[in-house]
N, C-alpha and C positions, 0 to 999 in steps of 0.2 A: 585761800589759806595765804598769810603774808609772812615772808621769809627775808630776814636782814643779813646779808654777807659783806664782810669787810676784806678787801683785797688790795695789793699793792700793784699799781699800773706802771710798768715801765720803770718806776724807780728813779724818776730824774732828780738831780741834786741841785740845790742853789745854796748860797750862803749868806747868813745875816750876821755880820760880826764874825766871829770865829766858830759860830755853830752850824751846822750842816743838817739840813731837816729834809726829809724824805716827803714826797707828795703822796697823801693818803687820798684814795678815793672810796668811798662807799655805794657799794652796787645793790640796789632794791631789785629783789627777783619777786614776781608775783607767779603764784602757781593756781590755774584755774581747773575746777571740776566741772567738765563738759557733760551736760546732761543730754544723752539721745533719745530722740523720738522713738517709739515702739515701730518696729520694721513691719510694713504691711506684706501679708502674706497671703497667697490663695493656695489652697491645697486640696488633693483628691484622698479618698480613703474608700473603704468597702462599707456599705450600709449593713451587711450580714457576711456569713462565712460560706454560704453555699452557693452553687451553681445551679440555676432553676433549667428543668428541661421542659421545653415546649414541643408541640407537635411540627413546627418549623425550626426550631434550632436550640441554642442555649442562651442564657442571660446572667448577668451579673448585675446587682443593684449597688451602685454608687453613691456618693455625696461629694459635693464640692462645696467648701466654706472658704470664708474670709474673716480676717479678725479686724476690720474697721468698718465704718459705715459710708465709704466713697463709692462712687460709681463705676463699674468695671466692665469691659467687654472681655468675655473669657474663650480662649481659643485653643484648641487641642491639635497636635500634631504627631502623627505615628512616625516611628521612627524607623519602621522597614515596610516592605510592602506585601507582607504575610503575617499571619499568627502561626508560629512554631511549637512543635511539641518539645519537652524538656531534653531529648536527645539530639534533635535538629533532623531527626529522619522524615518528619512530616511536615507538610505546611497547610494552611488554609489560606486562600487569596484575601487579601484586604478588601476586595470588593465585597465580600460576604459580611463585613463589619459595618455596623452602625451604631451611634449613641442616640438614644430618644431623651430629648430634654423637656418631656412631658407635652410637648406641641408637635413636634414633628421628628421623623428620624434622620439624623446627620449623617451623610456619607464621608469618606475619608479618600485621600489620595497621598500615596507615598510621599513622606517628608513634607507635606505642605499642611499649613494651620486650616482648620473649618471653626467657624464660629460657633460655640454651644450656647452661651448667653450674650445678649447685648444690653447695657445699660442696666446691669443686676447690681443690687446691694444687698452684702451678705449681713454684716454687723453681728457676725458669730451666729446666724441663722443657716443650717446647711441647705442647700439646694439638691434635690434628688434628680438622680438622673439613672438610665438603664442602658447597659452596654449590651450589645445582641452580637451573636454569630448567626446568620440566618441560612438556611439551605445550603449546607456545606457539603453535602455528601457524605461519603463513606471515607473515614480516616481513622487512624489507630486510636485506641482508647488511651488514656492519660490526660497529662495536665499541658495546656497550651498557653504560652505568653505572647505579649505584646508590648514593646516599651511605648510610653507615650510623654510627650514634653506639654505641661498645662501652663499656658500664657495668659496672665490678666494685665490688661491696659487700662491705668487708671485715666477715665475720660475728662478728668478735670485738670490734672496735673501732665499726662502724660507720660508717668512714671509705669514702668514695664517689670512685673515680677514673675519669676518663671521657677517650675520645680517639674522633677520627674516623678514617673510613676509606673511600675510593672504591673500590668493587668494580666490575670490569669483567669482562663476558664478551665473547667473539667469535664473531658468528653467521657461519658460512662461508657460501659460494655454495652454493646447493641448486638443481638443474634436474634435472627429468624430465618425460618425456611417457609418454601412454598411448594405444592405439589401440582405439576400440571399435567395435561393428558388425561385420557380414560382410565377405568380401573383395569387391572390386570386381567387378560384374558388368555387362554388356552384353546386353541382349536385343533382338535386331534382329526387327523386323517384315518381312513380305513386301514392302513398298514400301520398306524400307531396304536389303534385300538387292539389289533392281533397279535401285537408283539407282546411278551411278557417281559416284564421290567424294562418297558420302553422308557426312553428319555427325550422330552419334549420341551423346547423353549417357548416361553410366551411369546405369542405373536405381537404382543405390544410391550413397549418399555416405560419405565418411568421417570421423567426428568423430575430432578428436585433443585430447586432455585434457591442459592444461600448468600445470605447477606450477614456478615459478621466483620466487627472492627476488632478483633482479637484472634489469635490462631485458634482453630477450631476442628472438631471431630464430629463427624455424621455418624449416628448409630441408629441401627433397626433392632426393636425390641419386640420380643414376644411375652405374653402373659401366661398364667395357666387357663384362661379361657380362649385360647388359642383357637379351637374349633375342630371339627371332624375333617380329615384331609383324605383324599383318594389314593394317597402314595406320599412320598418324600417330595417336600419343596427344597429348593436351593435358590441362593440369591448371590449376584456378583455384579460388579460395576463395570459397566463396558465403555465408559468416558467419562472424561472429566475436562473441564476448561483450565485456564493457565494458571490460576492460584492453588489448584488443587494438586498437592504434591505426592499423596498417596492414594491408592485405591485398591478394593478387593478385586483382585483380578481372577482368582479361581473360585470355584462354586463352592458354596459352605452351605451346609444344610440347616434349616430351620427347625427348632425345637421349642418347645414349651420353656418359659421363663427363662429366655436366653438373649443376650446382647452381642450382636455382631458390628464390628467397626466397618463401615462403607467405605470411608473415605477421611482423610485429614487435608487440611488447607490452611494456608497463609493468610494474615491480614496485610491490608483490608480487603475483603472479599465482596464485590459489588456485582449482585446479579450472575454470581458464578453457578455453574451448572453441574450436578453430577447426574448420570443415567443409569438406571440399574435395570436389570432384567432377571426374571424368575424361571427356574426349570423345575418341571414335574418328573418324578421318575416313579415307576411301578414298584410295589414292594412284595417280598416273600414269592417271587416267581409267579406272582399273578398279573393277570390284565388289569388295566386301569378301568375301574367301575364307571358307567356311566352315570350322570347326574350333575347337579348344580351345587357347587360347594362356595361357602362364604367364610374367609379367614381373616382375623384380624392383625395387624401389625403395628407398629408406632414407630415414627421417624423423630429421631431427637438430635439436637444439635447442643455442644456444650464446649466449654474454652478448652483448649489444649495447653496445659500448663507444663508441658515436658519441654 
């Protein structure tokens, strides 16, 4: 656009005859419209909204895309040495984190760039990658985050473009128990057999191993087909490891269709152990009858929401 502006510059005076004239200067001003080229950008995003659970960890499918047809080296730098949950109370080491570029798993070092793609051309065609946390053990359930810097270097011009991305993984609830040791047995001595209403502790105990990434409750449950009993059965917990915060220390009688809380614990519980013991008591002023008895109980673990 051309714009003409007339202004007085300094207004010096000179005389021709009796007339005074002012020096007038015309200033021509040009205004340009500058056309900027489109800005090169390389960005990361999620391919889908879910966290995949595998036998060895968890995964998120991602895409990296660019808006031109230049050749790039793409690098990623983790902004901290761990992946932390939303409350900052739990961490997964960075050594458990990799990104697979469909050729190999790329490992990372805190605050250092690792090359994901070399000599790649996007041209608005996304490249698929897979972020993984492998074999991270037992951590509390919830959402975990790690900040990433994605840097793309133009291999022809040397131009560097950079963007930030907050990568999230969802660690789901995980709970399981395992019963070790032999079946519960009672060995009655002669004196036990000859005493009415005798109380006899089982000569074996039952260790129950607990894995849970949320606060948990361990329950013993009986059904209506509990079975024939030679007397009254009682149960109690005789020990618990460090994350067991509450246990059944007094003998409680077993009955049909009953649930008994054996113990409670905090997360994360990795191979925590609760050991229980049974007791048999003769009933109605009678001797404990001889014989072999099979009775069924169930052990359950559930989340403690209290």
